[in-house]
C-alpha positions as CSV (number, residue, x, y, z in Angstrom):
1,M,0.0,0.0,0.0
2,S,1.2,3.5,-0.7
3,P,1.7,6.0,2.1
4,N,-1.3,7.9,0.7
5,S,-3.7,5.0,1.3
6,K,-7.2,5.9,2.4
7,T,-8.7,4.8,5.7
8,F,-11.1,1.9,5.7
9,E,-13.4,0.0,8.2
10,L,-12.4,-3.4,9.3
11,D,-16.0,-4.6,9.5
12,S,-16.6,-4.2,5.7
13,T,-13.0,-4.6,4.5
14,Y,-10.7,-7.4,5.9
15,V,-6.9,-7.3,5.7
16,Q,-5.0,-10.3,4.3
17,L,-1.7,-10.4,6.2
18,H,0.6,-12.3,3.9
19,D,3.3,-14.6,5.3
20,G,5.8,-12.0,3.9
21,P,5.8,-8.2,4.3
22,A,2.6,-7.5,2.3
23,A,-0.9,-6.7,3.4
24,D,-3.9,-6.5,1.0
25,L,-7.4,-5.1,1.5
26,I,-10.2,-7.7,0.9
27,R,-13.7,-6.4,0.3
28,V,-16.3,-8.4,2.2
29,D,-19.5,-9.5,0.5
30,P,-22.4,-11.5,2.0
31,D,-21.1,-14.9,0.8
32,F,-17.5,-14.3,1.8
33,W,-17.2,-17.2,4.2
34,D,-19.4,-19.5,2.1
35,R,-16.8,-19.1,-0.7
36,I,-13.6,-19.1,1.4
37,E,-12.4,-22.4,-0.1
38,E,-12.7,-21.0,-3.6
39,R,-10.6,-17.9,-2.6
40,K,-7.1,-19.6,-3.0
41,E,-5.4,-16.2,-2.7
42,L,-6.6,-16.1,0.9
43,H,-5.3,-19.5,2.0
44,Q,-1.8,-18.1,2.9
45,G,-1.2,-15.7,5.6
46,R,-3.9,-14.6,8.0
47,L,-7.1,-12.6,7.8
48,L,-7.6,-9.6,10.1
49,M,-11.2,-8.6,10.6
50,V,-13.8,-7.0,12.9
51,T,-17.3,-8.5,13.1
52,H,-20.3,-7.2,15.1
53,Q,-21.7,-9.9,17.2
54,S,-25.3,-9.3,18.3
55,G,-27.4,-12.4,18.0
56,A,-27.3,-16.2,18.7
57,M,-24.6,-17.9,16.7
58,T,-25.9,-20.4,14.2
59,H,-22.7,-22.2,13.6
60,W,-19.5,-23.7,15.0
61,E,-16.3,-23.2,13.2
62,M,-12.8,-24.8,13.1
63,H,-9.6,-23.5,11.5
64,P,-7.2,-26.4,10.7
65,A,-4.4,-24.2,9.3
66,G,-3.6,-22.3,12.5
67,D,-4.6,-20.7,15.8
68,E,-7.1,-17.9,15.9
69,L,-6.8,-14.8,18.0
70,L,-10.1,-13.3,19.2
71,Y,-10.0,-9.9,20.9
72,L,-13.2,-8.4,22.2
73,L,-13.4,-4.7,21.5
74,S,-16.8,-4.2,23.2
75,G,-19.6,-6.2,24.6
76,N,-19.6,-9.4,26.7
77,M,-19.6,-12.9,25.3
78,D,-18.3,-16.5,25.8
79,V,-16.1,-18.4,23.5
80,V,-17.3,-22.0,23.6
81,L,-14.5,-24.5,22.8
82,E,-15.4,-28.2,22.1
83,L,-12.8,-30.3,23.8
84,N,-13.1,-34.1,24.3
85,N,-16.8,-34.1,23.7
86,S,-17.4,-31.4,26.3
87,E,-17.5,-27.7,26.2
88,R,-15.0,-25.3,27.8
89,I,-16.3,-21.7,28.3
90,V,-13.9,-18.8,28.0
91,S,-15.6,-15.6,29.1
92,L,-14.6,-12.4,27.3
93,Q,-15.2,-8.9,28.5
94,A,-14.4,-5.8,26.5
95,R,-10.6,-5.5,25.8
96,S,-9.8,-9.1,26.6
97,A,-8.5,-11.8,24.3
98,V,-8.2,-15.5,23.8
99,I,-6.3,-17.8,21.4
100,V,-8.4,-20.6,20.0
101,P,-6.0,-23.5,19.2
102,Q,-5.7,-24.8,15.7
103,G,-8.2,-27.6,14.9
104,I,-10.6,-26.8,17.8
105,W,-14.3,-26.4,17.1
106,H,-15.7,-23.2,18.6
107,T,-18.7,-20.9,18.7
108,L,-19.8,-17.8,20.6
109,R,-22.5,-17.1,23.1
110,I,-23.3,-13.4,23.1
111,H,-24.4,-11.9,26.4
112,S,-24.1,-8.2,25.4
113,P,-23.6,-7.2,21.7
114,G,-20.2,-6.0,20.7
115,D,-17.4,-6.0,18.2
116,L,-14.9,-8.8,17.9
117,L,-11.5,-8.5,16.2
118,S,-10.2,-11.8,14.8
119,I,-6.9,-12.9,13.2
120,T,-7.1,-16.3,11.6
121,R,-5.9,-18.4,8.7
122,G,-8.8,-18.8,6.2
123,A,-7.4,-22.0,4.6
124,G,-9.6,-25.0,5.3
125,T,-12.0,-23.3,7.6
126,Q,-14.9,-25.6,8.4
127,V,-18.4,-24.7,9.6
128,R,-21.2,-26.8,11.0
129,P,-24.6,-25.8,12.4
130,V,-25.3,-25.3,16.1
131,R,-27.7,-28.0,17.2
132,A,-30.4,-27.2,19.7
133,K,-30.0,-29.0,23.0
134,P,-32.7,-31.4,23.9
């Protein structure tokens, strides 16, 4: 990027942090995550993004290519990790962070809406629906 780059918002434009010195802006469209496997240019390096979390999560996700950093900018939520067929809850308050280990299924439970900064490898990301408990 040139020194004269314009500002941008991380909730509508992600940043691809390449394994080398470069960083590219990635415009986010509604089917971004549905098409992540097709986006081979995003499989190297890490994606930096901010997402607004306000409702019940409808999916679990897992990143097989690397750890994920979650940093809660505002709000209150739990990161739910699936470990050995049980759940481990990590509570996040504004300005706290957690590292989700590579290959661990996780979801969020939102107690108070807020913004979440994530840094993750997009390669191989898997998603599955949250199932209602009996």
